C-alpha positions as CSV (number, residue, x, y, z in Angstrom):
1,M,-4.7,27.1,-6.3
2,L,-7.0,27.2,-3.3
3,S,-10.2,27.1,-5.7
4,Y,-8.6,24.2,-7.5
5,I,-8.0,22.2,-4.2
6,V,-11.6,22.9,-3.2
7,R,-13.0,21.6,-6.4
8,R,-10.8,18.4,-6.3
9,L,-12.1,17.8,-2.7
10,L,-15.6,18.1,-3.7
11,L,-15.0,15.8,-6.6
12,I,-13.6,13.1,-4.2
13,V,-17.2,12.4,-3.1
14,P,-19.0,11.4,-6.3
15,T,-15.7,9.6,-7.2
16,L,-15.8,7.4,-4.0
17,L,-19.5,6.9,-4.4
18,G,-19.0,5.4,-8.0
19,M,-16.0,3.3,-6.8
20,T,-17.7,1.9,-3.7
21,A,-21.0,1.2,-5.5
22,L,-19.2,-0.7,-8.3
23,V,-17.2,-2.8,-5.8
24,F,-20.1,-3.5,-3.6
25,F,-22.5,-4.7,-6.3
26,I,-19.8,-6.9,-7.8
27,V,-19.2,-8.6,-4.4
28,A,-23.1,-8.8,-3.8
29,L,-23.8,-10.3,-7.1
30,S,-20.9,-12.7,-7.1
31,P,-21.8,-16.5,-6.9
32,G,-22.7,-17.3,-3.5
33,G,-22.5,-13.7,-2.4
34,V,-22.0,-12.9,1.3
35,G,-24.1,-16.0,2.2
36,A,-21.3,-18.3,1.2
37,A,-19.2,-16.9,4.0
38,L,-22.1,-17.0,6.5
39,L,-23.0,-20.7,5.6
40,S,-19.4,-21.7,6.6
41,Q,-20.2,-20.6,10.3
42,E,-23.3,-22.5,10.5
43,M,-21.8,-26.0,10.3
44,G,-22.6,-27.9,13.4
45,M,-25.1,-25.4,14.9
46,R,-28.5,-26.3,16.1
47,P,-31.5,-25.0,14.0
48,S,-32.3,-22.4,16.8
49,E,-28.6,-21.1,16.9
50,R,-28.5,-21.0,13.0
51,E,-31.8,-18.9,12.8
52,A,-30.5,-16.6,15.5
53,L,-27.3,-16.0,13.6
54,R,-29.2,-15.1,10.4
55,K,-31.5,-12.9,12.2
56,Y,-28.6,-10.9,13.6
57,Y,-26.8,-10.5,10.3
58,N,-30.2,-9.5,8.5
59,E,-30.8,-6.9,11.3
60,R,-27.2,-5.5,11.5
61,Y,-26.5,-5.4,7.6
62,G,-29.8,-5.9,6.0
63,L,-28.8,-9.2,4.0
64,D,-32.5,-9.9,3.3
65,K,-33.0,-6.4,1.7
66,P,-32.4,-5.6,-1.9
67,I,-28.8,-4.7,-2.8
68,V,-29.5,-0.9,-3.2
69,V,-30.7,-0.9,0.3
70,Q,-27.8,-2.9,1.5
71,Y,-25.4,-0.3,0.0
72,G,-27.3,2.4,1.5
73,R,-27.1,0.9,5.0
74,W,-23.3,0.3,4.4
75,L,-22.8,3.9,3.3
76,N,-24.6,5.2,6.3
77,S,-22.4,3.0,8.6
78,I,-19.1,4.2,7.2
79,S,-20.0,7.7,6.8
80,P,-18.9,10.2,9.6
81,I,-22.4,11.9,8.9
82,G,-25.6,10.0,8.9
83,F,-28.3,8.3,10.8
84,P,-26.8,6.6,13.9
85,K,-28.3,3.3,15.0
86,R,-30.0,3.4,18.3
87,D,-30.1,0.7,21.0
88,D,-33.6,-0.2,19.8
89,G,-32.3,-0.9,16.3
90,K,-34.0,2.0,14.7
91,L,-32.2,4.9,13.0
92,G,-31.7,8.3,15.0
93,T,-31.7,11.8,13.6
94,F,-29.1,13.0,11.0
95,R,-26.0,14.3,12.6
96,V,-22.2,13.7,12.9
97,K,-21.3,10.2,14.1
98,A,-18.5,7.8,14.5
99,P,-17.8,5.7,11.4
100,D,-18.4,2.1,11.7
101,L,-16.6,-0.4,9.4
102,G,-18.6,-3.4,10.6
103,E,-17.7,-6.8,11.8
104,S,-15.9,-9.5,9.9
105,Y,-18.3,-12.3,8.8
106,A,-15.6,-15.1,8.8
107,R,-13.7,-14.1,12.0
108,G,-16.4,-12.4,14.0
109,R,-14.0,-9.6,15.0
110,R,-14.3,-5.8,14.4
111,V,-12.9,-4.8,11.1
112,D,-11.2,-1.6,12.4
113,G,-9.3,-3.7,15.1
114,M,-8.2,-6.1,12.2
115,I,-7.0,-3.1,10.2
116,L,-5.2,-1.5,13.2
117,E,-3.2,-4.8,13.5
118,A,-2.3,-5.2,9.9
119,L,-1.7,-1.6,9.0
120,P,1.5,-0.9,11.1
121,V,3.2,-4.2,9.5
122,T,2.6,-2.9,5.9
123,L,3.6,0.7,6.8
124,L,6.8,-0.7,8.4
125,L,7.7,-2.5,5.2
126,N,7.0,0.5,3.0
127,A,8.7,2.9,5.4
128,I,12.0,0.9,4.9
129,S,11.7,0.2,1.2
130,L,10.3,3.5,-0.2
131,P,13.1,5.9,1.1
132,L,15.9,3.4,0.1
133,T,14.3,2.9,-3.3
134,Y,13.6,6.5,-4.3
135,G,17.0,7.8,-2.8
136,I,19.3,5.2,-4.3
137,A,17.3,5.1,-7.7
138,T,17.4,8.9,-8.0
139,L,21.1,8.9,-7.6
140,V,21.7,6.2,-9.8
141,G,19.6,7.6,-12.5
142,I,21.4,10.9,-12.2
143,Y,24.9,9.3,-12.5
144,A,23.9,7.2,-15.6
145,A,22.5,10.3,-17.3
146,R,25.7,12.3,-16.6
147,H,27.7,9.3,-18.2
148,R,25.4,8.5,-20.9
149,G,26.7,6.0,-23.3
150,K,29.6,4.9,-21.1
151,L,30.0,1.5,-19.5
152,F,28.1,2.3,-16.4
153,D,25.1,3.6,-18.4
154,T,25.1,0.5,-20.7
155,V,25.5,-2.1,-18.0
156,S,23.1,-0.7,-15.5
157,G,20.6,0.0,-18.1
158,S,20.5,-3.6,-19.3
159,F,20.6,-4.8,-15.7
160,F,17.7,-2.7,-14.7
161,L,15.6,-3.8,-17.6
162,A,16.3,-7.5,-16.7
163,L,15.6,-6.8,-13.0
164,W,12.2,-5.1,-13.8
165,S,11.2,-8.0,-16.1
166,V,11.4,-10.5,-13.1
167,P,7.7,-11.0,-11.7
168,V,7.6,-10.4,-8.1
169,I,6.1,-13.9,-7.3
170,L,8.9,-15.5,-9.0
171,A,11.5,-13.5,-7.2
172,G,10.0,-14.2,-3.9
173,V,9.7,-18.0,-4.7
174,L,13.3,-18.1,-5.6
175,M,14.5,-16.1,-2.6
176,I,12.8,-18.5,-0.2
177,G,14.0,-21.4,-2.3
178,Y,17.7,-20.5,-2.2
179,L,18.4,-17.8,0.5
180,A,16.1,-19.2,3.2
181,N,16.5,-23.0,2.5
182,Q,18.6,-25.2,4.6
183,Q,19.7,-27.2,1.5
184,Y,21.4,-24.0,-0.1
185,F,22.3,-20.8,1.9
186,K,19.9,-20.4,4.9
187,W,20.8,-16.8,5.3
188,F,17.3,-15.5,6.1
189,P,14.2,-16.8,7.7
190,A,11.5,-17.9,5.3
191,A,8.4,-16.3,6.9
192,G,7.1,-14.2,9.7
193,L,8.2,-11.0,11.3
194,S,10.2,-12.2,14.2
195,D,11.6,-15.3,16.0
196,M,9.1,-17.2,18.4
197,L,11.5,-16.3,21.3
198,A,12.0,-12.6,20.1
199,G,9.8,-11.2,23.1
200,S,12.3,-12.6,25.6
201,K,15.2,-10.9,23.9
202,P,16.8,-7.5,24.7
203,F,15.8,-4.7,22.3
204,F,19.3,-3.8,21.2
205,P,22.2,-6.4,20.6
206,A,24.0,-7.2,23.7
207,R,26.6,-9.7,25.1
208,M,25.1,-12.1,27.6
209,P,26.6,-12.9,31.1
210,S,27.7,-16.3,29.5
211,G,29.8,-14.3,27.0
212,E,27.5,-15.2,23.9
213,F,26.3,-12.4,21.6
214,E,22.7,-11.9,21.5
215,P,21.4,-10.0,18.3
216,G,18.5,-8.7,20.2
217,W,15.0,-8.0,18.9
218,L,15.8,-5.2,16.6
219,L,18.3,-7.2,14.5
220,D,16.0,-10.1,14.6
221,R,13.2,-8.1,13.1
222,L,15.4,-6.6,10.5
223,W,16.8,-10.1,9.6
224,H,13.1,-11.3,9.1
225,L,12.4,-8.2,7.1
226,A,15.3,-8.4,4.8
227,L,13.8,-10.7,1.9
228,P,10.3,-9.1,2.0
229,V,11.8,-5.6,1.8
230,L,14.3,-6.8,-1.1
231,C,11.4,-8.5,-2.9
232,L,9.2,-5.3,-2.6
233,S,12.0,-2.9,-3.6
234,Y,13.8,-4.4,-6.6
235,G,11.2,-3.7,-9.4
236,Q,10.5,-0.2,-8.2
237,F,14.1,0.5,-7.9
238,A,14.8,-0.6,-11.5
239,F,11.8,1.5,-12.8
240,L,12.6,4.6,-11.0
241,S,16.3,4.5,-12.0
242,K,15.4,4.5,-15.6
243,L,12.6,7.0,-15.1
244,S,14.9,9.5,-13.4
245,R,17.6,8.9,-16.0
246,G,15.2,9.6,-18.9
247,A,13.9,12.8,-16.9
248,V,17.5,14.1,-16.3
249,L,18.6,13.4,-20.0
250,E,15.6,15.4,-21.3
251,N,16.2,18.5,-19.1
252,M,20.0,18.4,-19.7
253,R,19.1,19.4,-23.3
254,A,16.8,22.1,-22.6
255,D,17.4,25.9,-23.4
256,F,17.3,26.8,-19.7
257,V,20.3,24.6,-19.0
258,R,22.4,26.0,-21.9
259,T,21.6,29.3,-20.6
260,A,22.6,28.5,-17.1
261,R,26.0,27.1,-18.3
262,A,26.6,30.1,-20.6
263,K,26.2,32.3,-17.5
264,G,29.2,30.5,-16.0
265,L,27.3,28.3,-13.5
266,G,29.3,25.1,-12.4
267,E,28.1,21.6,-13.7
268,R,27.1,20.5,-10.2
269,D,24.9,23.7,-9.6
270,V,23.4,23.3,-13.2
271,L,22.5,19.6,-12.3
272,F,21.2,19.9,-8.8
273,R,19.6,23.5,-8.9
274,H,18.1,23.4,-12.3
275,V,18.1,20.0,-13.8
276,L,17.0,17.9,-10.9
277,S,14.2,20.3,-9.7
278,N,12.7,20.1,-13.2
279,S,13.1,16.3,-13.4
280,L,11.1,15.7,-10.5
281,I,7.7,15.8,-12.3
282,P,7.7,12.2,-13.5
283,L,8.9,10.9,-10.3
284,I,6.1,12.8,-8.4
285,T,3.7,11.2,-10.8
286,Q,4.8,7.8,-10.0
287,A,4.9,8.7,-6.2
288,A,1.2,9.4,-6.4
289,H,0.5,5.7,-6.5
290,L,2.6,5.2,-3.4
291,L,-0.2,6.0,-0.9
292,P,-2.6,3.2,-2.1
293,A,0.4,1.1,-2.5
294,M,1.3,1.3,1.1
295,I,-2.1,-0.1,2.0
296,A,-2.6,-2.8,-0.6
297,G,0.3,-2.8,-2.8
298,S,2.3,-5.5,-1.0
299,V,-0.3,-8.4,-1.7
300,V,2.1,-10.7,-3.3
301,V,5.0,-10.1,-1.0
302,E,3.0,-10.4,2.1
303,T,1.4,-13.4,1.0
304,I,4.6,-15.3,-0.2
305,F,6.6,-14.4,3.1
306,S,3.6,-14.8,5.5
307,V,3.7,-11.4,6.5
308,P,0.4,-10.4,8.5
309,G,0.0,-7.0,6.7
310,M,-2.7,-5.3,4.7
311,G,-2.1,-7.1,1.6
312,R,-2.6,-10.6,3.2
313,L,-5.6,-9.3,4.9
314,L,-7.1,-8.3,1.6
315,V,-6.4,-11.7,0.1
316,D,-7.9,-13.6,3.0
317,S,-11.0,-11.3,2.9
318,I,-11.4,-12.2,-1.0
319,K,-11.0,-16.0,-0.3
320,L,-13.5,-15.9,2.5
321,K,-16.0,-13.4,0.8
322,D,-15.7,-11.4,3.9
323,R,-17.6,-8.3,2.5
324,E,-17.0,-5.9,5.2
325,V,-13.2,-6.4,5.4
326,F,-12.8,-6.3,1.6
327,L,-15.1,-3.1,1.3
328,S,-13.3,-1.2,4.2
329,I,-9.9,-1.9,2.5
330,T,-11.2,-0.9,-0.8
331,L,-12.6,2.3,0.6
332,I,-9.2,3.1,2.3
333,A,-7.1,2.5,-0.9
334,G,-9.5,4.6,-2.9
335,V,-9.4,7.5,-0.5
336,L,-5.5,7.2,-0.6
337,T,-5.5,7.1,-4.3
338,L,-7.5,10.4,-4.6
339,A,-5.3,12.1,-2.0
340,G,-2.1,10.9,-3.7
341,Y,-3.4,12.4,-7.0
342,L,-4.2,15.6,-5.3
343,L,-1.1,15.7,-3.5
344,A,0.9,15.1,-6.8
345,D,-1.0,18.2,-8.6
346,I,0.1,20.3,-5.7
347,L,3.6,19.3,-5.9
348,Y,3.7,19.9,-9.6
349,A,3.1,23.6,-8.9
350,V,5.6,23.6,-6.0
351,V,8.5,22.1,-8.1
352,D,7.8,23.7,-11.5
353,P,6.6,27.6,-11.4
354,R,5.5,27.0,-15.0
355,V,2.5,24.9,-13.5
356,S,-0.4,27.0,-12.4
357,Y,-4.1,26.0,-11.7
358,E,-5.4,29.4,-11.7
């Protein structure tokens, strides 16, 4: 197992190089390139100011150099080892250094600061959505498998298939149009993470001296997150429910289950000690996509509900052709994707003793 993990870790480096090179060259060769974003900042500038801005970006990012040189400079900046840039603009000796994600062309801010602002929002959405989705979907799938062909299995199967077929963008628009519209129900807010006056509210619900009930900051935040979490979860819930049902049904027909029943084990022990543990492999395979999804998988939901998370930051960087932001998010998503696949391979061996990498 250890040798397998070491080999996989070593393969991460060339995989990331190929992925980042492909994305970098596509961005650099796109119509307008990075210059399209820079020209938007030059409107209204005097010629001397415009020239100074272009000189600054050329020195910092090498935009006047060939694309291969630009890619090499970007790799050197983001890498934890490389040639650090000295105060005189020249490169120092090769050593361990702090990675530099660069500066946003369109916003003039540090990329790492922008990511640190957006990342907690996306993590919050997924921290609420994923445990609920996986926990409830697994239990529903097990129950449907145990009652195969009965009313619950038939109705839930049809409902989950219909639910999974609804596009996220359509579901989000319908939720805003009906559940957050004054002409209909207005049960939830249409956008944002909290009320404008949420900062002045107490954290927990409380009763004010005037006798009025104050929901507090926590309930206000949960109220604003209700629709985005629901929109983010329903498709995964429907898919995982069907996936867990199929995996449980497949293992319930296996020989080791018949042997366990022949030994006199109760149905509950057979289900949770033998069937469920062997049914986790397809769920683990699906879970390998969760790490990158936590970074950039909420693009549609965050855009529809105006949630300032990583998905919306990614969309804005594409619109503005903000190369540094887009490349940084792509790099993080790539690292998490490879880490998710490696973690899934390790969990295969943990839940199923038959899997070996020796």
